[in-house]
Residue, then its C-alpha position, 0 to 999 in steps of 0.5 A: m696274265r691277271f686282269y684288274n679293275l677297269s678304272a684302275c687299269l685305265a688310270s695306269v694307261v692315261a699316265l703313259s706317254a703314248p706315241a703321237f699319231a694323227t689321222e688325216v682325212t681328205m675333203e674333195t670339193p669342186f675347187g680342189d682337195v682339202r687335207i685335214e689333220l685330226f686331233d686324235e689324242q686331244a679329242p678322241a671321242t669326237v675324232a672317233n665319232f667323225l671317222k664313223y661317218v667318214n668310214s661309213g660313207a655318210y658324207a658321200n654326195s653331201f654338200i656345204h649347206r651353210s656359209v656365213p662369210g667372216f665366220v664359218i662354212q658348215g657341212g655334214g648335215y645333208y646329202l643328195v638322193e636323185g637330186a633331192p636333199n636328205a638329212i644324213e642319218t646320225f649316230p648317238p650324240v658325242v660327248n663335248e670335248p672343248g679345250i682347243s681354240n676355235v681359231r682360223g683353219t680349224i674344224a669343229m663340231a656343230k651342235q644344238a643350242g643349249d645342249p653341249n653334248s648334242a653334236t652328231s654329224q655336222w661340222f664347220f670350218n672356222l674362217v677367222d679367229n672365232s675363239d671369243v665367240l665359240d670357245d665358251d658358248n654352249g659349253g665350248y665348241t669342240v675343235f677336232g682338227q685343222v686344215l693343212g697346207d694351202g687348204m684354206d685357200i679352197i675353204d676361202e673360195i667356198a666362203d666367197l660364193q654368193v649365199w642364197n636363201a633357199t628356205a630353212p634349213f638352207n637359208e644360208l646356202p652357198l651356190i656355184g653359178y646360180q643366177g636366182v632363176g630356176e631350180i637349184t641343181e647338183d651343179n650349183l651345190v658345193m658337193i663334197d666327200m670325205m675320205s680317211d687317209s689313215d691307211s697311208s701305211g699300206f696296211n689293211i686289217n685282215p683276219g690274221l690279226n685275230d689274236a690276243w694282244y696286250n700293252l707291254e708297259t701295263d701287264g694287266q691290259g688284255f685285248f682279244i681281237n676278231v676280224f670278220p672280213d665278210t661283214g667288214i666288222m671288228f669285235l674287240s674284248w678288253f678284259t678286266y677283273d676285280t672290283e678293287r685292285p687286290d694286293d699282289s699276293v691275292s689271286a683273282n678268282l675266276g667266276d667271282p661276281g666282280h668279273r667284268w669286261l668291256t667289248a667294242q664292235g664296229a666297221f673297219a676300213g684300211n688300217e683303222a676300225v671305229l668301234d662302239i663300246t659296251i661295258t658288261s658287268g655282273g654275272i657268275f661264270d657258267s650261270g644265268a643268274p645274276v643277269l649280266d648288265k650291258a651298257p653302251d658307253g663310248t667309242m674306240v678307234v683301233t689303228f694298226t701299222g703292221c701285223n704286230q703293232g697297233t694302238v687303241s684310242y678310247d673314250i669312256p664318258s661314264i668314268g671320264r677316261q680317255g687315252v691311247v694304248p699301244i698294243q702288240r701280240v702276246v705271241p707271234d704265231n699269226v704274224a705270217l698269216c697276217e702278212e699273207l693276207n695284207v692285201p688291199p680290199a677288192q674294189 
């Protein structure tokens, strides 16, 4: 198998017609569950960023901290610890991905004023068509999903709650049954949790996936995947080679300084892993000089629907590339082991 320049390889992937899939999450609220479909393909970096918080449990015991009737309700910023609000610890900001309109029933990323690429953990639901206000302001607010079924009935019920000024950052705080006297308790807050439904296939990531994978349609794409069940971490290598795509008659030379690779690492849950990407370049085979250059760059979501099929959804801001790559094993030797290990994780 030959490995080519990263940009050239990714260009061929983007041109593919990848199979459509949509991750779903469930938001639990005191008024019922809200199911949300995520736009994996239209906003891959934002979805991957959001799922990092979901899968890490960052939204557990969090609450809706802002309600503006006729506009939005907002969450993802704060959670309770022994009755006291604490800010959710955030990952690095995600690149802005505007393009989908902020209409009623969509979920979008909140961000800092004057900085289009500042979104981290906070999000909001559009209660009405806010496209005139939010689609262009501050670079456009990235919509990355939509409420399914009758979920907006629950969102509207939250939006109908009386809003109280509990001092910044809780000066637009929706509360349940609060009469304006005494302390605000957990029972008064709109407590929520987010859970990914991406493992609805019944498949669970396991060490039987440790193997070489590739995309049948683009022979130059190669992946090595390693699953570490004790730590709940997946490590992935996406190998590339020459600085420029060579003529078909030219052989790639192992150890040339142009040899490069992309690696990604992160947590997995169910059938999905959310990984942070590192691009490594430079160096000569089996030599300490020149020193390798390692740069964090983007996010990857790896989803498996079985022991021999999956997808790699990626977003690499430095080269402006996003896409979805269908993958399968190079050889099926470990399929039997994977099937044997495909059991739900211990609770």
